[in-house]
PDB file of N, CA, C and O in Angstrom:
ATOM      1  N   MET A   1       0.816  -1.186   0.000  1.00  0.00           N
ATOM      2  CA  MET A   1       0.000   0.000   0.000  1.00  0.00           C
ATOM      3  C   MET A   1       0.866   1.259   0.000  1.00  0.00           C
ATOM      4  O   MET A   1       0.570   2.243  -0.678  1.00  0.00           O
ATOM      5  N   LYS A   2       1.942   1.195   0.781  1.00  0.00           N
ATOM      6  CA  LYS A   2       2.851   2.318   0.845  1.00  0.00           C
ATOM      7  C   LYS A   2       3.476   2.579  -0.528  1.00  0.00           C
ATOM      8  O   LYS A   2       3.674   3.737  -0.896  1.00  0.00           O
ATOM      9  N   THR A   3       3.777   1.566  -1.264  1.00  0.00           N
ATOM     10  CA  THR A   3       4.393   1.687  -2.583  1.00  0.00           C
ATOM     11  C   THR A   3       3.442   2.366  -3.561  1.00  0.00           C
ATOM     12  O   THR A   3       3.867   3.218  -4.341  1.00  0.00           O
ATOM     13  N   ILE A   4       2.180   2.007  -3.530  1.00  0.00           N
ATOM     14  CA  ILE A   4       1.187   2.624  -4.421  1.00  0.00           C
ATOM     15  C   ILE A   4       1.024   4.100  -4.071  1.00  0.00           C
ATOM     16  O   ILE A   4       0.954   4.946  -4.962  1.00  0.00           O
ATOM     17  N   PHE A   5       0.965   4.406  -2.794  1.00  0.00           N
ATOM     18  CA  PHE A   5       0.836   5.788  -2.360  1.00  0.00           C
ATOM     19  C   PHE A   5       2.053   6.620  -2.806  1.00  0.00           C
ATOM     20  O   PHE A   5       1.890   7.738  -3.294  1.00  0.00           O
ATOM     21  N   THR A   6       3.242   6.089  -2.642  1.00  0.00           N
ATOM     22  CA  THR A   6       4.462   6.764  -3.070  1.00  0.00           C
ATOM     23  C   THR A   6       4.455   6.972  -4.585  1.00  0.00           C
ATOM     24  O   THR A   6       4.812   8.046  -5.070  1.00  0.00           O
ATOM     25  N   PHE A   7       4.051   5.950  -5.323  1.00  0.00           N
ATOM     26  CA  PHE A   7       3.975   6.050  -6.777  1.00  0.00           C
ATOM     27  C   PHE A   7       2.995   7.152  -7.199  1.00  0.00           C
ATOM     28  O   PHE A   7       3.285   7.920  -8.116  1.00  0.00           O
ATOM     29  N   LEU A   8       1.840   7.232  -6.536  1.00  0.00           N
ATOM     30  CA  LEU A   8       0.851   8.259  -6.853  1.00  0.00           C
ATOM     31  C   LEU A   8       1.391   9.671  -6.577  1.00  0.00           C
ATOM     32  O   LEU A   8       1.154  10.588  -7.363  1.00  0.00           O
ATOM     33  N   ILE A   9       2.095   9.840  -5.496  1.00  0.00           N
ATOM     34  CA  ILE A   9       2.672  11.145  -5.163  1.00  0.00           C
ATOM     35  C   ILE A   9       3.712  11.537  -6.208  1.00  0.00           C
ATOM     36  O   ILE A   9       3.733  12.679  -6.666  1.00  0.00           O
ATOM     37  N   ILE A  10       4.571  10.600  -6.586  1.00  0.00           N
ATOM     38  CA  ILE A  10       5.584  10.886  -7.609  1.00  0.00           C
ATOM     39  C   ILE A  10       4.917  11.217  -8.938  1.00  0.00           C
ATOM     40  O   ILE A  10       5.361  12.123  -9.644  1.00  0.00           O
ATOM     41  N   ALA A  11       3.853  10.488  -9.289  1.00  0.00           N
ATOM     42  CA  ALA A  11       3.140  10.751 -10.534  1.00  0.00           C
ATOM     43  C   ALA A  11       2.501  12.146 -10.509  1.00  0.00           C
ATOM     44  O   ALA A  11       2.583  12.869 -11.502  1.00  0.00           O
ATOM     45  N   LEU A  12       1.874  12.534  -9.408  1.00  0.00           N
ATOM     46  CA  LEU A  12       1.271  13.860  -9.302  1.00  0.00           C
ATOM     47  C   LEU A  12       2.317  14.969  -9.390  1.00  0.00           C
ATOM     48  O   LEU A  12       2.079  15.992 -10.032  1.00  0.00           O
ATOM     49  N   ILE A  13       3.445  14.782  -8.766  1.00  0.00           N
ATOM     50  CA  ILE A  13       4.515  15.783  -8.831  1.00  0.00           C
ATOM     51  C   ILE A  13       5.020  15.907 -10.265  1.00  0.00           C
ATOM     52  O   ILE A  13       5.219  17.012 -10.769  1.00  0.00           O
ATOM     53  N   THR A  14       5.224  14.768 -10.914  1.00  0.00           N
ATOM     54  CA  THR A  14       5.706  14.783 -12.301  1.00  0.00           C
ATOM     55  C   THR A  14       4.716  15.482 -13.217  1.00  0.00           C
ATOM     56  O   THR A  14       5.111  16.288 -14.059  1.00  0.00           O
ATOM     57  N   ILE A  15       3.439  15.182 -13.060  1.00  0.00           N
ATOM     58  CA  ILE A  15       2.408  15.809 -13.895  1.00  0.00           C
ATOM     59  C   ILE A  15       2.350  17.309 -13.642  1.00  0.00           C
ATOM     60  O   ILE A  15       2.251  18.089 -14.589  1.00  0.00           O
ATOM     61  N   SER A  16       2.408  17.719 -12.398  1.00  0.00           N
ATOM     62  CA  SER A  16       2.329  19.156 -12.101  1.00  0.00           C
ATOM     63  C   SER A  16       3.543  19.894 -12.635  1.00  0.00           C
ATOM     64  O   SER A  16       3.415  21.030 -13.092  1.00  0.00           O
ATOM     65  N   ILE A  17       4.717  19.280 -12.591  1.00  0.00           N
ATOM     66  CA  ILE A  17       5.917  19.920 -13.133  1.00  0.00           C
ATOM     67  C   ILE A  17       5.826  20.023 -14.647  1.00  0.00           C
ATOM     68  O   ILE A  17       6.176  21.056 -15.217  1.00  0.00           O
ATOM     69  N   SER A  18       5.361  18.970 -15.306  1.00  0.00           N
ATOM     70  CA  SER A  18       5.278  19.006 -16.767  1.00  0.00           C
ATOM     71  C   SER A  18       4.214  19.997 -17.239  1.00  0.00           C
ATOM     72  O   SER A  18       4.394  20.637 -18.276  1.00  0.00           O
ATOM     73  N   CYS A  19       3.127  20.134 -16.512  1.00  0.00           N
ATOM     74  CA  CYS A  19       2.101  21.118 -16.883  1.00  0.00           C
ATOM     75  C   CYS A  19       2.633  22.532 -16.740  1.00  0.00           C
ATOM     76  O   CYS A  19       2.330  23.395 -17.564  1.00  0.00           O
ATOM     77  N   LYS A  20       3.416  22.778 -15.714  1.00  0.00           N
ATOM     78  CA  LYS A  20       3.988  24.098 -15.519  1.00  0.00           C
ATOM     79  C   LYS A  20       4.939  24.429 -16.658  1.00  0.00           C
ATOM     80  O   LYS A  20       4.942  25.563 -17.136  1.00  0.00           O
ATOM     81  N   SER A  21       5.738  23.483 -17.105  1.00  0.00           N
ATOM     82  CA  SER A  21       6.660  23.718 -18.219  1.00  0.00           C
ATOM     83  C   SER A  21       5.895  24.033 -19.487  1.00  0.00           C
ATOM     84  O   SER A  21       6.309  24.913 -20.241  1.00  0.00           O
ATOM     85  N   ASP A  22       4.788  23.343 -19.753  1.00  0.00           N
ATOM     86  CA  ASP A  22       3.975  23.615 -20.925  1.00  0.00           C
ATOM     87  C   ASP A  22       3.393  25.020 -20.867  1.00  0.00           C
ATOM     88  O   ASP A  22       3.345  25.709 -21.886  1.00  0.00           O
ATOM     89  N   ASN A  23       2.951  25.453 -19.697  1.00  0.00           N
ATOM     90  CA  ASN A  23       2.401  26.806 -19.553  1.00  0.00           C
ATOM     91  C   ASN A  23       3.477  27.855 -19.798  1.00  0.00           C
ATOM     92  O   ASN A  23       3.215  28.873 -20.438  1.00  0.00           O
ATOM     93  N   ASP A  24       4.688  27.615 -19.292  1.00  0.00           N
ATOM     94  CA  ASP A  24       5.781  28.560 -19.516  1.00  0.00           C
ATOM     95  C   ASP A  24       6.099  28.664 -20.999  1.00  0.00           C
ATOM     96  O   ASP A  24       6.332  29.755 -21.519  1.00  0.00           O
ATOM     97  N   GLN A  25       6.107  27.514 -21.679  1.00  0.00           N
ATOM     98  CA  GLN A  25       6.406  27.509 -23.106  1.00  0.00           C
ATOM     99  C   GLN A  25       5.305  28.228 -23.888  1.00  0.00           C
ATOM    100  O   GLN A  25       5.599  28.964 -24.829  1.00  0.00           O
ATOM    101  N   THR A  26       4.040  28.022 -23.507  1.00  0.00           N
ATOM    102  CA  THR A  26       2.928  28.690 -24.172  1.00  0.00           C
ATOM    103  C   THR A  26       3.019  30.200 -23.967  1.00  0.00           C
ATOM    104  O   THR A  26       2.788  30.969 -24.900  1.00  0.00           O
ATOM    105  N   ASN A  27       3.349  30.622 -22.764  1.00  0.00           N
ATOM    106  CA  ASN A  27       3.492  32.055 -22.492  1.00  0.00           C
ATOM    107  C   ASN A  27       4.617  32.664 -23.318  1.00  0.00           C
ATOM    108  O   ASN A  27       4.477  33.782 -23.812  1.00  0.00           O
ATOM    109  N   LYS A  28       5.732  31.950 -23.478  1.00  0.00           N
ATOM    110  CA  LYS A  28       6.839  32.455 -24.283  1.00  0.00           C
ATOM    111  C   LYS A  28       6.412  32.587 -25.737  1.00  0.00           C
ATOM    112  O   LYS A  28       6.766  33.561 -26.403  1.00  0.00           O
ATOM    113  N   GLN A  29       5.645  31.604 -26.241  1.00  0.00           N
ATOM    114  CA  GLN A  29       5.168  31.670 -27.620  1.00  0.00           C
ATOM    115  C   GLN A  29       4.228  32.855 -27.792  1.00  0.00           C
ATOM    116  O   GLN A  29       4.299  33.549 -28.807  1.00  0.00           O
ATOM    117  N   GLN A  30       3.351  33.102 -26.827  1.00  0.00           N
ATOM    118  CA  GLN A  30       2.426  34.229 -26.918  1.00  0.00           C
ATOM    119  C   GLN A  30       3.188  35.546 -26.868  1.00  0.00           C
ATOM    120  O   GLN A  30       2.828  36.488 -27.574  1.00  0.00           O
ATOM    121  N   ASP A  31       4.236  35.632 -26.048  1.00  0.00           N
ATOM    122  CA  ASP A  31       5.060  36.835 -25.996  1.00  0.00           C
ATOM    123  C   ASP A  31       5.739  37.070 -27.341  1.00  0.00           C
ATOM    124  O   ASP A  31       5.811  38.204 -27.813  1.00  0.00           O
ATOM    125  N   THR A  32       6.236  36.003 -27.955  1.00  0.00           N
ATOM    126  CA  THR A  32       6.890  36.121 -29.255  1.00  0.00           C
ATOM    127  C   THR A  32       5.900  36.593 -30.307  1.00  0.00           C
ATOM    128  O   THR A  32       6.234  37.437 -31.139  1.00  0.00           O
ATOM    129  N   ILE A  33       4.697  36.063 -30.279  1.00  0.00           N
ATOM    130  CA  ILE A  33       3.674  36.463 -31.247  1.00  0.00           C
ATOM    131  C   ILE A  33       3.324  37.935 -31.071  1.00  0.00           C
ATOM    132  O   ILE A  33       3.223  38.659 -32.062  1.00  0.00           O
ATOM    133  N   SER A  34       3.136  38.395 -29.843  1.00  0.00           N
ATOM    134  CA  SER A  34       2.776  39.794 -29.636  1.00  0.00           C
ATOM    135  C   SER A  34       3.932  40.713 -29.996  1.00  0.00           C
ATOM    136  O   SER A  34       3.706  41.807 -30.512  1.00  0.00           O
ATOM    137  N   THR A  35       5.174  40.292 -29.735  1.00  0.00           N
ATOM    138  CA  THR A  35       6.327  41.100 -30.120  1.00  0.00           C
ATOM    139  C   THR A  35       6.428  41.194 -31.631  1.00  0.00           C
ATOM    140  O   THR A  35       6.706  42.266 -32.168  1.00  0.00           O
ATOM    141  N   THR A  36       6.204  40.085 -32.321  1.00  0.00           N
ATOM    142  CA  THR A  36       6.247  40.085 -33.776  1.00  0.00           C
ATOM    143  C   THR A  36       5.166  40.985 -34.334  1.00  0.00           C
ATOM    144  O   THR A  36       5.400  41.700 -35.309  1.00  0.00           O
ATOM    145  N   SER A  37       3.992  40.966 -33.739  1.00  0.00           N
ATOM    146  CA  SER A  37       2.916  41.824 -34.207  1.00  0.00           C
ATOM    147  C   SER A  37       3.291  43.289 -34.050  1.00  0.00           C
ATOM    148  O   SER A  37       2.985  44.107 -34.918  1.00  0.00           O
ATOM    149  N   GLN A  38       3.949  43.622 -32.952  1.00  0.00           N
ATOM    150  CA  GLN A  38       4.351  45.002 -32.741  1.00  0.00           C
ATOM    151  C   GLN A  38       5.378  45.426 -33.777  1.00  0.00           C
ATOM    152  O   GLN A  38       5.334  46.558 -34.259  1.00  0.00           O
ATOM    153  N   VAL A  39       6.297  44.542 -34.126  1.00  0.00           N
ATOM    154  CA  VAL A  39       7.307  44.876 -35.109  1.00  0.00           C
ATOM    155  C   VAL A  39       6.680  45.061 -36.473  1.00  0.00           C
ATOM    156  O   VAL A  39       7.066  45.969 -37.209  1.00  0.00           O
ATOM    157  N   ASP A  40       5.716  44.215 -36.830  1.00  0.00           N
ATOM    158  CA  ASP A  40       5.090  44.289 -38.138  1.00  0.00           C
ATOM    159  C   ASP A  40       4.317  45.594 -38.333  1.00  0.00           C
ATOM    160  O   ASP A  40       4.179  46.061 -39.464  1.00  0.00           O
ATOM    161  N   THR A  41       3.814  46.185 -37.257  1.00  0.00           N
ATOM    162  CA  THR A  41       3.002  47.387 -37.402  1.00  0.00           C
ATOM    163  C   THR A  41       3.838  48.654 -37.506  1.00  0.00           C
ATOM    164  O   THR A  41       3.310  49.710 -37.854  1.00  0.00           O
ATOM    165  N   THR A  42       5.125  48.569 -37.213  1.00  0.00           N
ATOM    166  CA  THR A  42       5.963  49.756 -37.302  1.00  0.00           C
ATOM    167  C   THR A  42       6.562  49.867 -38.699  1.00  0.00           C
ATOM    168  O   THR A  42       6.623  48.887 -39.442  1.00  0.00           O
ATOM    169  N   THR A  43       7.004  51.072 -39.044  1.00  0.00           N
ATOM    170  CA  THR A  43       7.622  51.261 -40.352  1.00  0.00           C
ATOM    171  C   THR A  43       9.129  51.174 -40.208  1.00  0.00           C
ATOM    172  O   THR A  43       9.674  51.402 -39.129  1.00  0.00           O
ATOM    173  N   SER A  44       9.790  50.846 -41.291  1.00  0.00           N
ATOM    174  CA  SER A  44      11.242  50.738 -41.251  1.00  0.00           C
ATOM    175  C   SER A  44      11.910  52.088 -41.472  1.00  0.00           C
ATOM    176  O   SER A  44      13.112  52.222 -41.243  1.00  0.00           O
ATOM    177  N   GLN A  45      11.149  53.098 -41.916  1.00  0.00           N
ATOM    178  CA  GLN A  45      11.725  54.410 -42.148  1.00  0.00           C
ATOM    179  C   GLN A  45      11.781  55.199 -40.847  1.00  0.00           C
ATOM    180  O   GLN A  45      10.928  55.022 -39.977  1.00  0.00           O
ATOM    181  N   PRO A  46      12.768  56.058 -40.709  1.00  0.00           N
ATOM    182  CA  PRO A  46      12.843  56.869 -39.496  1.00  0.00           C
ATOM    183  C   PRO A  46      11.660  57.828 -39.409  1.00  0.00           C
ATOM    184  O   PRO A  46      11.069  58.201 -40.423  1.00  0.00           O
ATOM    185  N   THR A  47      11.324  58.222 -38.180  1.00  0.00           N
ATOM    186  CA  THR A  47      10.178  59.102 -37.994  1.00  0.00           C
ATOM    187  C   THR A  47      10.467  60.512 -38.527  1.00  0.00           C
ATOM    188  O   THR A  47       9.557  61.166 -39.034  1.00  0.00           O
ATOM    189  N   THR A  48      11.702  60.989 -38.423  1.00  0.00           N
ATOM    190  CA  THR A  48      12.080  62.269 -38.980  1.00  0.00           C
ATOM    191  C   THR A  48      12.838  61.986 -40.267  1.00  0.00           C
ATOM    192  O   THR A  48      13.966  61.493 -40.244  1.00  0.00           O
ATOM    193  N   LEU A  49      12.204  62.303 -41.387  1.00  0.00           N
ATOM    194  CA  LEU A  49      12.801  61.987 -42.672  1.00  0.00           C
ATOM    195  C   LEU A  49      13.735  63.099 -43.115  1.00  0.00           C
ATOM    196  O   LEU A  49      13.398  64.280 -43.024  1.00  0.00           O
ATOM    197  N   GLY A  50      14.904  62.719 -43.590  1.00  0.00           N
ATOM    198  CA  GLY A  50      15.864  63.681 -44.101  1.00  0.00           C
ATOM    199  C   GLY A  50      15.611  63.972 -45.568  1.00  0.00           C
ATOM    200  O   GLY A  50      14.647  63.485 -46.159  1.00  0.00           O
ATOM    201  N   LYS A  51      16.499  64.779 -46.146  1.00  0.00           N
ATOM    202  CA  LYS A  51      16.294  65.163 -47.538  1.00  0.00           C
ATOM    203  C   LYS A  51      16.441  63.990 -48.493  1.00  0.00           C
ATOM    204  O   LYS A  51      16.007  64.079 -49.642  1.00  0.00           O
ATOM    205  N   GLU A  52      17.050  62.879 -48.044  1.00  0.00           N
ATOM    206  CA  GLU A  52      17.153  61.688 -48.890  1.00  0.00           C
ATOM    207  C   GLU A  52      15.790  61.031 -49.121  1.00  0.00           C
ATOM    208  O   GLU A  52      15.667  60.139 -49.960  1.00  0.00           O
ATOM    209  N   TYR A  53      14.774  61.465 -48.388  1.00  0.00           N
ATOM    210  CA  TYR A  53      13.414  60.962 -48.564  1.00  0.00           C
ATOM    211  C   TYR A  53      12.444  62.054 -49.037  1.00  0.00           C
ATOM    212  O   TYR A  53      11.426  61.746 -49.658  1.00  0.00           O
ATOM    213  N   THR A  54      12.749  63.311 -48.752  1.00  0.00           N
ATOM    214  CA  THR A  54      11.766  64.371 -48.971  1.00  0.00           C
ATOM    215  C   THR A  54      12.066  65.290 -50.148  1.00  0.00           C
ATOM    216  O   THR A  54      11.222  66.116 -50.492  1.00  0.00           O
ATOM    217  N   SER A  55      13.229  65.182 -50.777  1.00  0.00           N
ATOM    218  CA  SER A  55      13.591  66.058 -51.892  1.00  0.00           C
ATOM    219  C   SER A  55      12.857  65.654 -53.165  1.00  0.00           C
ATOM    220  O   SER A  55      12.303  64.558 -53.257  1.00  0.00           O
ATOM    221  N   LEU A  56      12.862  66.559 -54.150  1.00  0.00           N
ATOM    222  CA  LEU A  56      12.248  66.276 -55.450  1.00  0.00           C
ATOM    223  C   LEU A  56      12.997  65.149 -56.161  1.00  0.00           C
ATOM    224  O   LEU A  56      12.384  64.262 -56.754  1.00  0.00           O
ATOM    225  N   PHE A  57      14.329  65.195 -56.094  1.00  0.00           N
ATOM    226  CA  PHE A  57      15.158  64.138 -56.664  1.00  0.00           C
ATOM    227  C   PHE A  57      15.908  63.446 -55.529  1.00  0.00           C
ATOM    228  O   PHE A  57      16.520  64.101 -54.685  1.00  0.00           O
ATOM    229  N   ILE A  58      15.854  62.127 -55.521  1.00  0.00           N
ATOM    230  CA  ILE A  58      16.455  61.351 -54.430  1.00  0.00           C
ATOM    231  C   ILE A  58      17.322  60.238 -54.997  1.00  0.00           C
ATOM    232  O   ILE A  58      17.158  59.828 -56.146  1.00  0.00           O
ATOM    233  N   CYS A  59      18.236  59.761 -54.184  1.00  0.00           N
ATOM    234  CA  CYS A  59      19.060  58.608 -54.546  1.00  0.00           C
ATOM    235  C   CYS A  59      18.198  57.353 -54.393  1.00  0.00           C
ATOM    236  O   CYS A  59      17.464  57.237 -53.412  1.00  0.00           O
ATOM    237  N   PRO A  60      18.269  56.416 -55.335  1.00  0.00           N
ATOM    238  CA  PRO A  60      17.493  55.179 -55.192  1.00  0.00           C
ATOM    239  C   PRO A  60      17.853  54.395 -53.931  1.00  0.00           C
ATOM    240  O   PRO A  60      17.036  53.628 -53.420  1.00  0.00           O
ATOM    241  N   ASN A  61      19.071  54.585 -53.432  1.00  0.00           N
ATOM    242  CA  ASN A  61      19.512  53.891 -52.217  1.00  0.00           C
ATOM    243  C   ASN A  61      19.211  54.676 -50.941  1.00  0.00           C
ATOM    244  O   ASN A  61      19.459  54.183 -49.841  1.00  0.00           O
ATOM    245  N   HIS A  62      18.685  55.876 -51.075  1.00  0.00           N
ATOM    246  CA  HIS A  62      18.388  56.763 -49.938  1.00  0.00           C
ATOM    247  C   HIS A  62      19.624  56.991 -49.064  1.00  0.00           C
ATOM    248  O   HIS A  62      19.549  56.945 -47.837  1.00  0.00           O
ATOM    249  N   CYS A  63      20.751  57.236 -49.716  1.00  0.00           N
ATOM    250  CA  CYS A  63      21.984  57.509 -48.973  1.00  0.00           C
ATOM    251  C   CYS A  63      21.792  58.757 -48.104  1.00  0.00           C
ATOM    252  O   CYS A  63      21.123  59.710 -48.502  1.00  0.00           O
ATOM    253  N   LYS A  64      22.381  58.728 -46.934  1.00  0.00           N
ATOM    254  CA  LYS A  64      22.220  59.829 -45.980  1.00  0.00           C
ATOM    255  C   LYS A  64      22.692  61.146 -46.588  1.00  0.00           C
ATOM    256  O   LYS A  64      23.761  61.221 -47.192  1.00  0.00           O
ATOM    257  N   ASP A  65      21.877  62.176 -46.416  1.00  0.00           N
ATOM    258  CA  ASP A  65      22.143  63.542 -46.884  1.00  0.00           C
ATOM    259  C   ASP A  65      22.290  63.652 -48.406  1.00  0.00           C
ATOM    260  O   ASP A  65      22.939  64.579 -48.892  1.00  0.00           O
ATOM    261  N   SER A  66      21.702  62.728 -49.161  1.00  0.00           N
ATOM    262  CA  SER A  66      21.697  62.858 -50.615  1.00  0.00           C
ATOM    263  C   SER A  66      20.336  63.380 -51.047  1.00  0.00           C
ATOM    264  O   SER A  66      19.394  63.404 -50.256  1.00  0.00           O
ATOM    265  N   GLY A  67      20.235  63.794 -52.290  1.00  0.00           N
ATOM    266  CA  GLY A  67      18.976  64.305 -52.814  1.00  0.00           C
ATOM    267  C   GLY A  67      18.987  65.813 -52.893  1.00  0.00           C
ATOM    268  O   GLY A  67      19.789  66.487 -52.246  1.00  0.00           O
ATOM    269  N   GLY A  68      18.071  66.329 -53.706  1.00  0.00           N
ATOM    270  CA  GLY A  68      17.988  67.769 -53.850  1.00  0.00           C
ATOM    271  C   GLY A  68      16.862  68.161 -54.790  1.00  0.00           C
ATOM    272  O   GLY A  68      16.073  67.318 -55.217  1.00  0.00           O
ATOM    273  N   ASP A  69      16.794  69.456 -55.111  1.00  0.00           N
ATOM    274  CA  ASP A  69      15.740  69.968 -55.975  1.00  0.00           C
ATOM    275  C   ASP A  69      16.119  69.894 -57.454  1.00  0.00           C
ATOM    276  O   ASP A  69      15.301  70.226 -58.312  1.00  0.00           O
ATOM    277  N   GLU A  70      17.342  69.465 -57.766  1.00  0.00           N
ATOM    278  CA  GLU A  70      17.793  69.345 -59.144  1.00  0.00           C
ATOM    279  C   GLU A  70      18.310  67.932 -59.387  1.00  0.00           C
ATOM    280  O   GLU A  70      18.802  67.269 -58.475  1.00  0.00           O
ATOM    281  N   PHE A  71      18.188  67.481 -60.648  1.00  0.00           N
ATOM    282  CA  PHE A  71      18.717  66.183 -61.024  1.00  0.00           C
ATOM    283  C   PHE A  71      20.225  66.184 -60.833  1.00  0.00           C
ATOM    284  O   PHE A  71      20.880  67.193 -61.092  1.00  0.00           O
ATOM    285  N   GLY A  72      20.781  65.070 -60.384  1.00  0.00           N
ATOM    286  CA  GLY A  72      22.230  64.997 -60.168  1.00  0.00           C
ATOM    287  C   GLY A  72      22.664  63.577 -59.881  1.00  0.00           C
ATOM    288  O   GLY A  72      21.944  62.617 -60.153  1.00  0.00           O
ATOM    289  N   ILE A  73      23.855  63.465 -59.328  1.00  0.00           N
ATOM    290  CA  ILE A  73      24.433  62.170 -58.984  1.00  0.00           C
ATOM    291  C   ILE A  73      24.688  62.151 -57.483  1.00  0.00           C
ATOM    292  O   ILE A  73      25.145  63.136 -56.903  1.00  0.00           O
ATOM    293  N   CYS A  74      24.388  61.028 -56.872  1.00  0.00           N
ATOM    294  CA  CYS A  74      24.575  60.875 -55.422  1.00  0.00           C
ATOM    295  C   CYS A  74      26.066  60.942 -55.090  1.00  0.00           C
ATOM    296  O   CYS A  74      26.862  60.199 -55.664  1.00  0.00           O
ATOM    297  N   PRO A  75      26.447  61.828 -54.168  1.00  0.00           N
ATOM    298  CA  PRO A  75      27.864  61.935 -53.815  1.00  0.00           C
ATOM    299  C   PRO A  75      28.362  60.739 -52.997  1.00  0.00           C
ATOM    300  O   PRO A  75      29.570  60.531 -52.882  1.00  0.00           O
ATOM    301  N   VAL A  76      27.449  59.959 -52.434  1.00  0.00           N
ATOM    302  CA  VAL A  76      27.856  58.834 -51.597  1.00  0.00           C
ATOM    303  C   VAL A  76      28.085  57.577 -52.435  1.00  0.00           C
ATOM    304  O   VAL A  76      29.139  56.950 -52.333  1.00  0.00           O
ATOM    305  N   CYS A  77      27.088  57.196 -53.276  1.00  0.00           N
ATOM    306  CA  CYS A  77      27.192  55.931 -54.013  1.00  0.00           C
ATOM    307  C   CYS A  77      27.397  56.108 -55.520  1.00  0.00           C
ATOM    308  O   CYS A  77      27.705  55.142 -56.218  1.00  0.00           O
ATOM    309  N   GLY A  78      27.228  57.338 -56.027  1.00  0.00           N
ATOM    310  CA  GLY A  78      27.470  57.599 -57.438  1.00  0.00           C
ATOM    311  C   GLY A  78      26.312  57.282 -58.367  1.00  0.00           C
ATOM    312  O   GLY A  78      26.467  57.386 -59.584  1.00  0.00           O
ATOM    313  N   MET A  79      25.167  56.902 -57.843  1.00  0.00           N
ATOM    314  CA  MET A  79      24.012  56.614 -58.694  1.00  0.00           C
ATOM    315  C   MET A  79      23.301  57.912 -59.068  1.00  0.00           C
ATOM    316  O   MET A  79      23.362  58.900 -58.337  1.00  0.00           O
ATOM    317  N   GLU A  80      22.628  57.895 -60.213  1.00  0.00           N
ATOM    318  CA  GLU A  80      21.867  59.066 -60.640  1.00  0.00           C
ATOM    319  C   GLU A  80      20.606  59.185 -59.788  1.00  0.00           C
ATOM    320  O   GLU A  80      19.976  58.194 -59.421  1.00  0.00           O
ATOM    321  N   TYR A  81      20.269  60.426 -59.492  1.00  0.00           N
ATOM    322  CA  TYR A  81      19.040  60.669 -58.745  1.00  0.00           C
ATOM    323  C   TYR A  81      17.835  60.272 -59.598  1.00  0.00           C
ATOM    324  O   TYR A  81      17.877  60.313 -60.828  1.00  0.00           O
ATOM    325  N   ILE A  82      16.769  59.888 -58.911  1.00  0.00           N
ATOM    326  CA  ILE A  82      15.494  59.629 -59.565  1.00  0.00           C
ATOM    327  C   ILE A  82      14.460  60.601 -59.004  1.00  0.00           C
ATOM    328  O   ILE A  82      14.651  61.164 -57.926  1.00  0.00           O
ATOM    329  N   GLU A  83      13.382  60.791 -59.725  1.00  0.00           N
ATOM    330  CA  GLU A  83      12.338  61.677 -59.227  1.00  0.00           C
ATOM    331  C   GLU A  83      11.622  60.967 -58.080  1.00  0.00           C
ATOM    332  O   GLU A  83      11.302  59.781 -58.169  1.00  0.00           O
ATOM    333  N   ASN A  84      11.381  61.696 -57.027  1.00  0.00           N
ATOM    334  CA  ASN A  84      10.739  61.148 -55.830  1.00  0.00           C
ATOM    335  C   ASN A  84       9.234  61.058 -56.062  1.00  0.00           C
ATOM    336  O   ASN A  84       8.581  62.093 -56.194  1.00  0.00           O
ATOM    337  N   PRO A  85       8.658  59.852 -56.118  1.00  0.00           N
ATOM    338  CA  PRO A  85       7.218  59.726 -56.336  1.00  0.00           C
ATOM    339  C   PRO A  85       6.383  60.237 -55.164  1.00  0.00           C
ATOM    340  O   PRO A  85       5.196  60.519 -55.328  1.00  0.00           O
ATOM    341  N   ASP A  86       6.995  60.358 -53.976  1.00  0.00           N
ATOM    342  CA  ASP A  86       6.277  60.817 -52.787  1.00  0.00           C
ATOM    343  C   ASP A  86       6.495  62.306 -52.512  1.00  0.00           C
ATOM    344  O   ASP A  86       6.088  62.805 -51.463  1.00  0.00           O
ATOM    345  N   TYR A  87       7.138  63.022 -53.450  1.00  0.00           N
ATOM    346  CA  TYR A  87       7.440  64.446 -53.225  1.00  0.00           C
ATOM    347  C   TYR A  87       6.139  65.238 -53.107  1.00  0.00           C
ATOM    348  O   TYR A  87       5.211  65.062 -53.897  1.00  0.00           O
ATOM    349  N   GLN A  88       6.095  66.114 -52.102  1.00  0.00           N
ATOM    350  CA  GLN A  88       4.869  66.915 -51.885  1.00  0.00           C
ATOM    351  C   GLN A  88       5.204  68.369 -51.860  1.00  0.00           C
ATOM    352  O   GLN A  88       4.316  69.205 -51.690  1.00  0.00           O
TER     353      GLN A  88
END
């Protein structure tokens, strides 16, 4: 009788430990999902856009401090400027 009782206690402890591990893993997965959702909703562009995004003519690579109101060549990468479709 003592052996059965001991076996039952060990089984209950094992089950409770394994359930706790599953809950921890589920919580980590939910945290990962919510973090991924937050990342997906943000934009990759900086909040304060420089002239490489706001000028009439911009570098296709958006090199820092490139772009201007006249057609030209990017001083950083050497590519020709293109007309900015988002120019306002």
